[in-house]
N, C-alpha and C positions, 0 to 999 in steps of 0.2 A: 820525156823531155829532159833536158839537161838540168833543170831546176831541182828536181827531186831524185835524180839519178836513174830514172827508168827511161826506156826508149832505146832505139837502135844506136849503136856506137857511132855510126856515120853522122847521125844528127847531133849527138853529143859533141862530136868534133867540130861541128859548124857553129853551135850555139853554146856560149859560155856564160856562166853566172857573173853578174856585176859585183865586183869587190872593190869598195871605195878605199882610197889610200889611207884614210884615217877612220876612226870610229864615228859612225853617223847613225841617227835614228832610222834612216831609210835602209840601213843594211839588212834589216829583217823583212823588207818588202818583197823579197824574191824577184828582183829585177834581173834582166839579161843585159849583157854588154853588147852594144852594137859595134861591129868591126869598122875600122876606118876605111873610107873609100880610097883605093889606090889608083894612080894614073891620072889624077886631076879630073876636072869637070868635062872631059872630052865627050864621053857618052854617058851622062848621068842617068838617063832613063833605062838603059840596058843594065846598069849596075844596081839600080834600086829595085829591080824585079827579082833579084837573086834572093833565095830563101834565107841565106845567112844575114842579109840586111833587113828583110821585111819581118822575119819571125821575131827578133828581139823588139822591133818597133811595135808590132801588134801586141805582143805579150805585155810590154810595159804600159800600153794604153788600157789594159784591162784594170778594173777596179781591184784594190788590194784584197778585198774579201774573196775574190775569185782566185787570185794568184796564190793566196795562202790557205787554200782549202785543205782540210785534213786528209781527205781521201779522193780517189778518182771519181767515185760516185757523187760526192758533194761538189767537186769541181764541175762535173757534167751538168748537174742540176742548176748550179749558179750561173754557169755559162749560158745554158739554154734560156734561163730567165732573163739574163742580160741582153741576149741577142733578139729574143722574141718578146 
């Protein structure tokens, strides 16, 4: 994933970390930036299904303790506990 620098380059190109314009406490929350929708609201349902739109949204909805997990193993354990 783009947050910790691992993962395929094509995914890292689609998903960018959120960097606030000024120093905020939330800067350490490992959030992802959601890209702006282009083309207006003509076909919103088709655009919202795109990975580049949904991945940051779903990632940012995760609790902060999952997003800031120290390792992949801890991330998986916390995510499994959260989902089930």
